[in-house]
C-alpha positions as CSV (number, residue, x, y, z in Angstrom):
1,M,-0.1,-0.1,0.2
2,K,2.8,2.4,0.9
3,K,4.7,1.7,-2.5
4,F,1.4,2.5,-4.3
5,L,0.9,5.8,-2.4
6,F,4.3,6.7,-3.1
7,T,4.1,5.7,-7.0
8,I,1.3,8.1,-7.0
9,L,2.8,10.9,-5.5
10,M,5.9,11.1,-7.7
11,A,3.5,10.8,-10.6
12,F,1.9,14.1,-9.8
13,C,5.4,15.5,-9.1
14,M,6.3,14.7,-12.3
15,L,3.3,16.2,-13.9
16,Y,3.8,19.5,-12.1
17,C,7.6,19.8,-13.2
18,L,6.6,19.1,-16.5
19,Q,4.0,21.7,-16.7
20,S,6.4,24.2,-15.4
21,C,9.0,23.6,-17.8
22,T,6.5,24.3,-20.7
23,K,5.6,27.4,-19.3
24,T,6.9,30.2,-21.9
25,P,8.4,33.6,-20.5
26,T,6.0,35.4,-22.4
27,E,3.1,34.3,-20.6
28,S,1.3,36.9,-18.3
29,V,-1.9,37.4,-16.1
30,V,-4.8,39.4,-18.0
31,E,-5.8,41.9,-15.9
32,T,-9.8,42.5,-16.3
33,T,-10.9,46.6,-16.3
34,V,-12.9,47.7,-13.5
35,D,-15.3,50.7,-13.6
36,D,-14.4,53.4,-11.6
37,T,-17.4,53.8,-8.7
38,V,-15.8,56.5,-6.7
39,W,-17.4,60.2,-6.3
40,A,-16.1,63.2,-6.2
41,F,-16.1,64.7,-2.7
42,S,-18.6,67.6,-3.9
43,D,-21.0,68.5,-6.3
44,S,-19.3,69.1,-9.5
45,T,-20.4,70.0,-13.2
46,P,-18.5,67.6,-15.5
47,A,-17.7,68.8,-18.9
48,I,-18.4,65.5,-20.6
49,I,-20.6,67.3,-23.2
50,D,-18.6,70.3,-24.1
51,S,-18.0,68.9,-27.7
52,L,-21.7,68.5,-28.6
53,D,-23.2,70.7,-31.4
54,K,-23.8,74.5,-29.6
55,P,-24.3,76.7,-33.0
56,V,-22.8,79.8,-32.6
57,I,-23.3,83.1,-34.9
58,V,-19.9,85.0,-35.3
59,D,-20.2,88.3,-36.6
60,S,-18.6,91.5,-36.2
61,F,-20.1,95.1,-35.7
62,N,-18.6,98.3,-35.7
63,C,-18.4,99.6,-31.9
64,F,-17.8,103.5,-32.5
65,T,-20.9,104.4,-35.3
66,N,-24.6,103.9,-35.7
67,R,-24.4,104.7,-39.0
68,D,-25.7,102.3,-42.2
69,N,-26.5,99.5,-39.5
70,E,-22.9,98.8,-39.0
71,N,-23.3,98.3,-35.5
72,I,-26.2,95.9,-35.8
73,I,-26.0,92.0,-36.2
74,T,-29.0,89.5,-37.4
75,K,-29.7,86.1,-37.6
76,G,-32.9,85.7,-40.2
77,D,-35.6,86.9,-39.1
78,S,-35.0,85.3,-35.4
79,L,-32.5,87.8,-33.8
80,I,-31.4,91.0,-34.3
81,I,-28.8,92.7,-32.1
82,E,-27.8,96.5,-31.7
83,F,-24.7,97.6,-30.3
84,P,-24.8,101.4,-29.6
85,S,-21.8,103.3,-29.7
86,G,-19.2,103.9,-26.8
87,G,-20.4,100.5,-25.1
88,C,-17.1,98.7,-25.9
89,M,-14.3,98.8,-23.3
90,T,-11.0,97.2,-23.1
91,S,-10.8,96.8,-19.2
92,P,-14.1,95.7,-17.1
93,N,-15.7,98.2,-15.1
94,Q,-13.5,101.0,-16.3
95,P,-15.4,103.6,-18.7
96,S,-11.7,105.5,-18.9
97,T,-10.9,102.5,-20.9
98,T,-13.9,102.8,-24.2
99,I,-13.1,102.4,-27.7
100,K,-13.4,105.6,-29.1
101,K,-12.6,104.6,-32.8
102,S,-14.2,103.1,-35.4
103,T,-13.0,99.5,-35.6
104,K,-14.7,96.1,-36.1
105,I,-15.3,94.0,-32.7
106,K,-15.7,90.1,-33.3
107,S,-18.7,88.6,-31.8
108,E,-19.4,85.3,-30.9
109,I,-23.6,84.5,-30.0
110,R,-25.4,81.9,-28.7
111,L,-28.9,82.0,-28.6
112,I,-30.6,79.5,-26.1
113,K,-34.2,78.5,-26.7
114,T,-34.8,75.0,-25.8
115,R,-34.3,72.8,-22.8
116,G,-31.9,71.0,-24.9
117,D,-30.0,74.0,-25.0
118,L,-30.2,74.5,-21.6
119,I,-28.3,71.2,-20.8
120,K,-25.7,71.5,-23.7
121,Y,-24.8,75.0,-21.9
122,H,-24.6,73.4,-18.3
123,L,-27.6,75.8,-17.3
124,S,-30.1,75.5,-15.0
125,S,-33.3,77.3,-14.7
126,E,-33.6,78.4,-11.6
127,S,-33.2,81.7,-9.9
128,N,-32.0,81.2,-5.9
129,G,-34.1,78.4,-5.6
130,N,-36.9,79.5,-7.8
131,L,-37.7,77.8,-11.0
132,I,-38.2,79.7,-14.1
133,A,-39.3,78.7,-17.4
134,L,-37.0,79.9,-20.6
135,G,-38.4,82.5,-22.9
136,A,-34.6,82.9,-24.4
137,F,-31.3,83.2,-23.1
138,I,-28.4,85.0,-25.0
139,N,-24.6,84.1,-24.5
140,I,-22.4,86.8,-26.0
141,K,-19.0,87.2,-26.3
142,L,-16.8,90.2,-27.3
143,T,-13.1,90.3,-28.7
144,Y,-11.1,92.7,-30.3
145,N,-7.5,91.4,-31.8
146,G,-7.9,88.2,-29.6
147,R,-8.7,90.2,-26.5
148,E,-11.7,90.2,-24.7
149,V,-13.8,93.2,-24.9
150,F,-16.2,93.9,-21.9
151,W,-19.7,95.8,-21.8
152,S,-19.9,99.7,-20.4
153,P,-22.7,99.7,-17.6
154,F,-23.5,103.0,-19.4
155,A,-24.7,101.4,-22.8
156,Q,-27.9,99.3,-23.5
157,I,-27.3,96.6,-25.8
158,K,-30.7,96.5,-27.7
159,M,-31.9,92.8,-28.8
160,L,-35.4,91.8,-30.8
161,V,-35.9,87.7,-30.3
162,R,-38.8,86.2,-32.8
163,A,-42.0,84.5,-30.3
164,N,-44.7,82.6,-31.3
165,N,-46.7,84.9,-29.2
166,T,-46.0,87.7,-26.5
167,T,-49.0,86.8,-24.0
168,E,-46.5,85.3,-21.2
169,P,-45.3,88.4,-19.0
170,M,-41.4,88.1,-18.9
171,T,-38.9,89.2,-16.7
172,Y,-35.3,90.3,-17.6
173,F,-32.2,87.9,-16.2
174,S,-28.6,88.1,-16.3
175,F,-26.6,85.2,-15.2
176,Q,-24.5,86.7,-12.0
177,P,-22.7,85.6,-9.0
178,S,-25.6,84.6,-5.9
179,S,-23.9,87.0,-3.7
180,N,-20.6,89.4,-3.4
181,T,-19.0,86.7,-1.8
182,S,-20.3,83.4,-3.5
183,K,-18.3,81.7,-6.4
184,D,-21.7,80.0,-7.5
185,S,-24.0,82.3,-10.1
186,T,-27.5,82.1,-10.7
187,W,-30.2,83.4,-12.8
188,M,-30.7,87.2,-11.1
189,S,-34.2,88.8,-12.2
190,S,-34.6,92.6,-12.7
191,S,-36.4,92.9,-9.8
192,N,-33.7,92.3,-7.4
193,A,-31.7,95.5,-6.1
194,N,-29.3,96.0,-9.2
195,P,-31.5,95.3,-12.2
196,F,-29.3,95.3,-15.4
197,G,-32.0,95.8,-17.9
198,F,-35.6,95.2,-18.8
199,I,-37.7,93.4,-21.4
200,L,-41.1,94.3,-23.1
201,P,-43.3,92.6,-26.2
202,Y,-42.8,94.3,-29.5
203,K,-44.7,93.6,-33.0
204,D,-43.1,95.3,-35.9
205,N,-44.8,96.2,-38.9
206,Q,-45.7,93.1,-40.0
207,K,-47.3,91.9,-36.9
208,R,-44.6,89.6,-36.3
209,N,-44.3,88.6,-32.5
210,W,-40.7,89.9,-30.7
211,Y,-39.6,90.5,-27.3
212,Q,-37.1,93.1,-27.0
213,I,-34.7,93.5,-24.2
214,N,-32.1,96.0,-23.3
215,S,-29.5,95.0,-21.6
216,T,-26.4,97.0,-19.8
217,K,-24.8,93.7,-19.7
218,A,-23.2,91.2,-22.1
219,K,-22.2,87.7,-21.8
220,Q,-25.5,85.9,-20.6
221,F,-28.8,87.4,-20.3
222,G,-32.4,87.2,-21.6
223,F,-35.9,86.6,-20.4
224,A,-37.9,84.3,-18.7
225,Y,-40.7,83.8,-16.0
226,Y,-41.3,82.4,-12.8
227,Q,-43.0,78.8,-12.8
228,D,-45.1,79.6,-9.4
229,P,-44.3,83.3,-8.7
230,L,-46.8,83.3,-5.6
231,S,-45.4,80.1,-4.0
232,Q,-49.0,78.5,-3.7
233,Q,-47.9,74.9,-5.0
234,T,-46.7,71.7,-2.5
235,K,-43.0,71.2,-3.2
236,T,-41.4,67.9,-2.8
237,R,-37.5,66.7,-3.4
238,L,-36.7,64.7,-6.4
239,N,-34.1,61.8,-5.8
240,V,-32.7,59.6,-8.9
241,F,-30.3,56.6,-8.2
242,M,-28.2,54.8,-11.2
243,P,-25.6,52.3,-11.1
244,L,-22.5,52.5,-9.3
245,K,-20.4,53.4,-12.3
246,Y,-22.1,56.8,-12.9
247,T,-20.6,59.0,-10.6
248,N,-20.5,62.8,-10.6
249,K,-17.1,63.0,-12.6
250,N,-18.8,61.3,-15.6
251,T,-22.4,62.2,-15.3
252,L,-25.2,64.8,-15.7
253,V,-28.5,64.6,-14.4
254,Y,-31.3,67.0,-15.3
255,A,-35.5,67.4,-14.7
256,V,-36.8,68.1,-17.7
257,F,-40.5,69.7,-17.4
258,D,-43.1,68.6,-19.8
259,K,-45.0,71.8,-19.6
260,Y,-42.3,74.3,-19.2
261,I,-39.4,75.2,-21.1
262,S,-37.1,74.1,-18.1
263,A,-34.4,71.7,-17.5
264,I,-33.2,71.7,-13.6
265,R,-29.9,70.3,-12.9
266,L,-30.1,67.5,-10.1
267,K,-27.0,67.8,-7.5
268,A,-24.8,65.0,-6.5
269,N,-25.0,63.6,-2.8
270,S,-21.5,61.7,-2.7
271,T,-22.4,60.1,0.5
272,G,-25.4,58.5,-0.5
273,K,-24.3,58.2,-4.4
274,S,-27.5,59.6,-5.6
275,Y,-28.8,62.8,-7.1
276,G,-31.5,64.8,-6.2
277,I,-33.1,68.7,-6.3
278,A,-35.4,70.3,-3.8
279,G,-38.3,72.5,-4.8
280,I,-39.9,70.5,-7.3
281,P,-43.9,71.1,-7.3
282,V,-46.0,68.0,-6.7
283,N,-47.5,66.2,-9.8
284,S,-44.8,67.4,-11.9
285,K,-44.7,65.6,-15.1
286,I,-41.0,65.9,-16.0
287,T,-38.6,63.5,-18.0
288,I,-35.1,62.7,-16.1
289,V,-32.4,63.0,-18.3
290,T,-29.0,61.5,-17.6
291,I,-25.7,61.9,-19.7
292,S,-22.6,60.1,-19.0
293,K,-19.4,59.8,-20.6
294,I,-17.1,56.8,-19.2
295,K,-14.0,56.0,-21.3
296,G,-14.8,58.2,-24.6
297,V,-18.0,56.3,-24.6
298,Y,-21.5,58.3,-24.2
299,Y,-24.6,57.4,-22.4
300,L,-28.3,58.3,-22.0
301,G,-30.8,57.6,-19.7
302,A,-34.6,59.1,-20.1
303,N,-37.1,58.1,-17.5
304,A,-40.5,60.2,-17.9
305,V,-42.4,60.1,-14.3
306,T,-44.8,62.2,-12.1
307,V,-43.3,63.9,-8.9
308,T,-45.5,62.9,-6.4
309,D,-43.5,62.5,-3.1
310,S,-39.3,62.1,-2.4
311,K,-39.5,58.4,-3.5
312,P,-36.6,58.0,-5.4
313,F,-36.6,57.1,-8.9
314,T,-33.9,54.7,-10.5
315,V,-32.8,55.3,-13.9
316,T,-30.5,52.7,-16.3
317,P,-28.5,54.3,-19.2
318,N,-27.7,52.8,-22.2
319,Q,-24.9,53.9,-24.7
320,I,-25.8,55.9,-27.8
321,D,-23.3,57.6,-30.3
322,S,-23.0,61.6,-29.9
323,K,-25.0,62.0,-33.4
324,S,-28.0,60.5,-31.9
325,L,-27.0,62.2,-28.6
326,N,-27.2,65.6,-30.0
327,S,-30.7,64.6,-31.9
328,F,-32.0,63.5,-28.8
329,L,-31.0,67.0,-27.1
330,K,-32.5,68.8,-30.1
331,A,-35.8,67.3,-29.6
332,L,-36.4,67.7,-26.0
């Protein structure tokens, strides 16, 4: 019996040695890729959709004349912007640096009119915690010889934006710091202590409807209205959970309203690994839209829901290409 066991043991040893001798030096262990599920400590807005289509109107105007419409930029029959003379400065808040010669100023103008536009530009339609519905926002960037041009507070940019109708009373909003000490920005209305412009309905001689905006600010401004100005509706918190790999480093989550042109960005909770926002009116019909970019691949989630309480919703995204993602946002 002992001789039999010894023979078996020797056979196993020889087999092991044979396998060791035949292993080549090039053999290696294949590592599997593990998704990053670690969240950033604070809420963030990852720049994952910066490369998506953002149509821009590139043109120029004369900053020191009102003659022959040289100071006016138009976009078909949907947008007219007039830059009055004496408004261009080479330094911020320094009227002494006003450009006082006839020269061309380059302008890059972006018109934001849809729910998808709000998402593309990382904008949230809220003003100090109050939900607002979009009329149109404008983003104006001015440069001269490659350097930024600033706008004088003593000159008003005049703008006309086409509208289907002008029955909704609109309020002027500009995108400003939340306070003198805050690093965050929000939409500030003209009803605040320091108004920067005003808006009124306008009908041209062809009886077409426009909104006219007068603004002493460049960059981002426009018009909107409060969804619930009297705060009579009961509000609740909207909470969203997603699979673990969709973190606040690679994902944006928005609540898109059916009734309004309004998209609210949900803030990330790194402790609970969830997304949420307070102040959503009860019984609001919304679509939860999630956009992620992981290892160069886009993922889109969309879940149409009615918000009745703070019970969380779950969204599971699917892979999508950039062209289809652009089409989705355009149709929102």
